[in-house]
C-alpha positions in Angstrom: -5.0 56.0 57.3 -4.4 57.3 53.8 -1.2 56.0 52.2 1.6 58.5 52.2 2.3 59.9 48.8 5.5 58.6 47.4 8.2 61.3 47.4 9.7 62.1 44.0 13.1 60.8 43.5 15.8 63.3 44.1 17.2 64.7 40.9 21.0 64.4 40.7 22.6 67.8 40.8 25.9 66.9 39.2 24.7 65.7 35.8 27.1 67.0 33.1 24.3 68.1 30.7 22.6 70.2 33.3 25.8 71.6 34.7 26.9 72.6 31.2 23.4 74.1 30.5 23.6 76.3 33.6 27.1 77.6 33.0 27.3 81.3 32.2 27.8 82.1 28.6 31.2 83.8 29.2 32.6 80.5 30.7 31.5 78.5 27.6 33.1 80.9 25.1 36.7 80.1 24.1 38.0 83.4 25.4 41.7 82.6 25.0 41.1 81.5 21.3 39.2 84.8 20.8 42.1 86.8 22.3 44.5 85.0 20.0 42.6 86.1 17.0 41.9 89.6 18.2 45.3 91.1 17.2 44.9 89.7 13.7 41.4 91.3 13.4 42.6 94.7 14.6 45.5 94.5 12.2 43.2 93.6 9.3 41.0 96.7 10.1 44.1 98.9 10.4 45.5 97.6 7.1 42.2 98.3 5.2 42.1 101.8 6.7 45.6 102.6 5.7 45.8 100.7 2.4 46.6 103.8 0.3 49.6 104.6 2.5 50.8 101.0 2.4 50.5 100.9 -1.3 52.5 104.2 -1.7 55.3 102.9 0.5 55.4 99.6 -1.4 55.6 101.4 -4.8 58.5 103.6 -3.6 60.5 100.5 -2.8 60.4 99.1 -6.3 62.7 101.9 -7.6 65.1 101.9 -4.6 68.5 100.2 -4.2 67.7 96.8 -2.8 70.9 96.4 -0.8 70.2 99.6 1.2 66.7 98.4 1.8 68.0 95.1 3.2 70.2 97.1 5.4 67.2 99.0 6.7 65.4 95.7 7.4 68.4 94.4 9.2 68.7 97.5 11.4 65.0 97.2 12.2 65.5 93.6 13.4 68.6 94.6 15.5 66.4 97.3 17.1 64.3 94.6 18.7 67.5 93.0 20.0 68.6 96.3 21.5 65.2 96.7 23.2 65.5 93.2 24.6 68.8 94.1 26.2 67.4 97.3 27.6 64.3 95.5 29.1 66.6 92.9 30.7 68.7 95.7 32.2 65.6 97.0 34.1 65.3 93.9 36.4 67.8 91.9 38.4 66.2 88.6 37.6 67.3 86.8 34.4 64.5 86.8 31.9 64.2 84.0 29.3 66.1 85.4 26.3 64.0 83.9 23.5 60.7 84.7 25.1 61.9 88.2 25.8 62.9 88.8 22.2 59.5 87.4 20.9 57.7 89.6 23.4 59.5 92.7 22.0 58.6 91.7 18.5 55.0 91.2 19.5 54.9 94.4 21.5 55.9 96.3 18.4 52.7 95.2 16.8 50.6 96.0 19.9 52.3 99.4 20.1 50.9 100.2 16.6 47.3 99.4 17.6 47.0 101.5 20.8 48.1 105.1 21.5 51.1 106.3 23.4 52.9 103.0 23.7 50.1 101.5 25.8 50.0 98.3 23.8 53.8 97.6 24.2 53.7 98.5 27.9 50.8 96.2 28.6 52.5 93.3 26.8 55.7 93.8 28.7 54.0 94.1 32.1 52.1 90.8 31.4 55.4 89.2 30.4 57.3 90.3 33.5 54.5 89.3 35.9 54.3 85.9 34.1 58.0 85.6 34.8 57.3 86.0 38.6 57.9 89.7 39.1 55.3 91.5 41.3 53.1 94.1 39.5 54.8 97.0 41.4 58.3 95.9 40.3 57.1 95.3 36.7 55.7 98.8 36.6 58.9 100.2 38.1 60.9 98.4 35.4 58.7 99.8 32.7 59.2 103.3 34.1 63.0 102.8 34.3 63.1 101.7 30.7 61.2 104.8 29.5 63.4 107.0 31.6 66.6 105.5 30.2 65.4 105.5 26.6 64.2 109.1 26.8 67.5 110.2 28.4 69.6 108.4 25.8 67.5 109.8 22.9 67.6 113.4 24.2 71.3 113.1 25.0 72.0 112.0 21.4 69.7 114.8 20.0 71.5 117.5 22.1 74.9 116.2 21.1 74.1 116.3 17.4 72.5 119.8 17.7 75.7 121.0 19.2 77.8 119.3 16.5 75.6 120.4 13.6 73.8 123.6 14.7 72.8 124.6 11.2 71.5 121.1 10.1 67.8 121.9 10.7 66.4 125.1 9.2 63.0 125.3 10.8 62.5 129.0 10.2 60.6 128.8 6.9 58.6 125.8 8.1 57.4 126.9 11.5 56.6 130.5 12.2 57.8 132.0 15.5 54.3 132.3 16.8 53.7 128.6 16.3 56.9 127.6 18.1 56.0 129.9 21.0 52.5 128.4 21.3 54.0 124.9 21.4 56.4 125.9 24.2 53.7 127.6 26.2 51.4 124.5 25.8 54.2 122.2 27.0 54.9 124.3 30.0 51.2 124.6 30.9 50.7 120.9 30.6 53.7 120.2 32.9 52.4 122.7 35.4 49.0 121.0 35.5 50.6 117.6 35.9 52.8 118.7 38.8 49.9 120.5 40.6 47.7 117.5 40.2 50.3 115.2 41.8 51.0 117.6 44.6 47.4 118.5 45.6 45.6 115.2 45.2 46.4 113.1 48.3 45.8 109.5 46.9 47.7 110.4 43.7 50.6 111.9 45.7 50.9 108.8 47.9 50.7 106.5 44.9 53.4 108.4 43.1 55.7 108.5 46.1 55.3 104.8 46.7 56.0 104.1 43.1 59.1 106.4 43.0 60.5 104.7 46.1 60.2 101.3 44.5 61.7 102.5 41.2 64.6 104.3 42.9 65.4 101.2 45.0 65.4 99.0 41.9 67.5 101.5 40.0 70.1 101.6 42.8 70.2 97.8 42.9 70.6 97.5 39.1 73.5 99.9 38.9 75.5 97.8 41.4 75.4 95.1 38.7 77.6 96.2 35.7 76.0 93.7 33.3 72.5 95.1 34.0 73.6 98.7 33.8 75.4 98.0 30.5 72.4 96.2 29.1 70.0 99.1 30.1 72.1 102.0 28.8 73.6 100.2 25.9 70.3 99.0 24.6 68.7 102.4 25.2 71.4 104.1 23.2 71.5 101.5 20.5 67.8 101.4 19.8 67.4 105.0 18.5 70.7 104.8 16.6 69.6 101.6 14.9 66.2 103.2 14.0 67.9 106.3 12.6 70.4 104.1 10.7 67.3 102.4 9.1 66.1 105.8 7.9 69.6 106.7 6.6 69.7 103.4 4.7 66.3 104.2 3.1 67.5 107.7 2.3 70.6 106.3 0.5 68.4 103.7 -1.3 66.3 106.5 -2.7 69.3 108.8 -3.3 68.0 111.5 -0.9 70.5 114.4 -1.1 70.9 114.9 2.6 74.0 114.2 4.7 73.7 111.0 6.8 74.4 112.9 10.0 71.7 115.4 9.2 69.2 112.5 8.6 70.1 111.1 12.0 69.5 114.5 13.6 66.2 114.8 11.7 65.0 111.4 13.0 65.8 112.2 16.6 64.2 115.6 16.5 61.1 114.3 14.7 60.5 111.3 17.1 61.0 113.6 20.1 58.3 116.0 18.8 56.0 113.2 17.7 56.1 111.5 21.1 53.9 114.3 22.5 51.0 113.2 20.1 49.2 110.1 21.4 48.7 108.4 18.1 48.9 104.6 17.8 52.5 103.7 16.8 53.0 107.4 15.9 50.9 106.9 12.7 50.5 110.3 11.2 52.4 112.2 13.9 55.8 110.5 13.2 55.2 110.6 9.5 54.5 114.3 9.4 57.3 115.1 11.8 59.8 113.0 9.8 58.9 114.8 6.5 59.2 118.2 8.2 62.5 117.3 9.7 63.9 116.0 6.4 62.7 119.1 4.6 64.3 121.2 7.3 67.6 119.3 6.7 67.5 120.3 3.0 65.5 117.5 1.3 62.9 118.3 -1.4 59.3 117.7 -0.1 58.6 115.0 -2.7 61.8 113.1 -1.9 61.3 113.4 1.8 57.8 112.1 1.6 58.9 109.1 -0.5 61.7 108.3 2.0 59.4 108.5 5.0 56.7 106.3 3.3 59.3 103.6 2.4 60.9 103.8 5.8 57.6 103.4 7.6 56.6 100.5 5.3 59.7 98.7 6.5 59.5 99.5 10.2 55.7 99.5 10.7 53.7 97.8 8.0 56.0 95.0 7.0 56.4 93.4 10.5 52.8 94.2 11.6 51.1 90.9 10.6 54.0 88.7 11.7 54.0 90.6 15.0 50.3 90.1 15.5 50.7 86.3 14.8 53.5 86.1 17.4 51.3 88.1 19.9 48.4 85.7 19.4 50.8 82.8 20.0 52.1 84.3 23.2 48.6 84.8 24.4 47.7 81.3 23.5 50.7 79.9 25.3 50.0 82.1 28.3 53.3 83.9 28.1 51.6 87.3 28.1 
């Protein structure tokens, strides 16, 4: 009988070299490290793209009163504290205070990189789900924050319009035909949105389920005075602090507009600019603020200088530190 051929030795299947060689490429890449550096890369591209505006804002600050500029910086920092209180007021669970504040600071940077507040919303939802909240409740908390902030902002705007009805003179700036077109466009968009929600079954069920969760959470939160105070107090304080920063910059540059009119101009401009889905309101907020300050009685050149200096303090100055904090939060798996 012919001798049986010797069987080849079985190759081990768990050798590290072979296992590493057959791993997919995406598993071998340091994805978390890449995500940590991504905010810095996006910020660098954004800074290069807007370098002329950043330079203009920086040059305006050299001739301004430094004490009022420091006041504007302080009000900007206190704005993140106010947002932290408002975010805490949207949930019954106690969120870690330091991480919550760091998340709001980082969300500010993310909000200037994506349109319509998507960046800040994504960062906050990731933070809340990381704290143990289900995604549905995190989304409901986000919706409650937007509702409270919009209600507080519009309430302040209407109050100031009643107190100072002649503060904004928009007639020479916006013809009646333009204002009528804007109103018609807003009404048409609202009608399309309502019709879409009412007629599309899956969307209608999703919205109803979401509203039930949000209303149940809102009722529970308002039985806790500390949460209700944090929600509405933070929502009122945030636009007031942001407007106070603009008033401080106006005083630093000796803008000849009454502080109450500057406050009204800020609230009106941000309410209008919120309709335009620009990252961080870049362009839309700047233009709206200039128009509002001119309508309040400021010269065009002075209003432009004030807005550039104000946006330098509130947007460009904290952008890189915020991106660094965002990268750290991603690296430490907080968001």
